[in-house]
C-alpha positions in Angstrom: 78.1 175.9 72.5 80.8 173.2 72.7 83.1 172.7 69.8 83.3 169.0 70.2 82.2 166.3 67.8 80.6 163.6 70.0 82.1 160.2 69.8 80.8 157.8 72.4 83.4 155.3 71.5 86.2 157.6 72.6 87.0 157.1 76.3 87.3 160.8 77.2 84.3 162.1 75.2 81.7 163.9 77.3 79.0 162.0 75.4 79.8 159.1 77.6 78.2 161.0 80.5 75.0 161.4 78.5 75.0 157.7 77.8 75.4 157.0 81.5 72.5 159.3 82.4 70.0 157.9 79.8 71.2 154.3 80.3 70.6 154.4 84.1 67.9 151.9 85.0 65.8 154.5 86.8 66.0 156.9 83.9 64.9 154.1 81.6 61.8 153.6 83.8 61.0 157.3 84.6 61.2 158.7 81.1 58.6 156.5 79.4 56.2 157.0 82.3 56.1 160.7 81.6 54.9 160.1 78.0 51.4 160.1 79.4 51.8 163.5 80.8 53.0 165.3 83.9 53.4 163.3 87.1 54.0 164.2 90.7 56.7 162.7 92.9 54.3 160.4 94.8 52.8 159.1 91.5 56.2 158.2 90.2 57.0 156.4 93.5 53.9 154.3 93.2 54.5 153.5 89.6 58.1 152.4 90.0 58.4 149.6 92.4 61.7 149.4 94.3 62.9 153.0 93.8 63.8 154.9 96.9 62.7 158.5 97.4 66.4 159.5 97.4 67.1 157.8 94.1 63.9 159.2 92.5 64.9 162.7 93.6 68.5 162.3 92.3 67.4 160.9 89.0 64.8 163.5 88.4 67.3 166.2 89.2 69.9 164.7 86.8 67.2 164.4 84.0 66.3 168.0 84.6 70.0 169.0 84.5 70.3 167.4 81.0 67.1 169.1 79.8 65.1 165.8 79.5 62.6 166.6 82.2 61.1 169.9 83.4 60.0 170.5 86.9 57.0 172.7 87.5 56.6 174.2 91.0 53.1 175.7 91.4 54.3 177.8 94.4 51.5 176.6 96.6 51.3 175.5 100.2 51.4 172.6 100.7 53.9 172.3 97.9 52.7 171.0 94.5 55.4 170.1 92.0 55.1 167.9 88.9 57.6 166.6 86.3 57.1 166.4 82.6 59.1 165.6 79.5 60.8 168.4 77.7 60.7 168.3 73.9 64.2 166.6 74.0 62.9 164.2 76.6 59.9 163.4 74.4 62.2 162.4 71.5 64.2 160.1 73.9 61.0 158.6 75.4 60.0 157.3 72.0 63.3 155.5 71.6 63.1 154.1 75.1 59.6 152.9 74.5 60.8 151.0 71.5 63.5 149.4 73.7 60.8 148.5 76.3 58.7 146.9 73.6 61.7 144.9 72.3 62.4 143.6 75.9 58.7 142.5 76.2 58.7 140.8 72.8 62.0 139.0 73.4 61.8 138.3 77.1 61.3 134.6 76.7 64.2 134.2 74.2 66.5 136.3 76.4 65.7 134.3 79.6 65.3 130.8 78.1 69.0 129.7 78.7 69.0 131.2 82.2 66.1 129.1 83.3 68.0 125.9 82.2 71.1 126.8 84.1 
């Protein structure tokens, strides 16, 4: 257990790395998708337009490293693997879903000035 009081406003605080992981655009898209239950790699690829296989794999690995997503390998041939939210990931997904809803509700106000430029 680290003996550090997290302070994301401090430049050298390791909590900044956590913010970088959860604030990544692909993480912000993957985590809420997993709220509906486990998904396989191909399902995630179909659901998230524009993500490359390499970026999906890297993001899932990073989310797994931070205990937000768990990977289940069924040990079958052909390989069958799925990804699901950990309890920690579930608590974060609720927050991200709120953010998603805010974006949807405020999209017009946020883009109004841009369309007049």
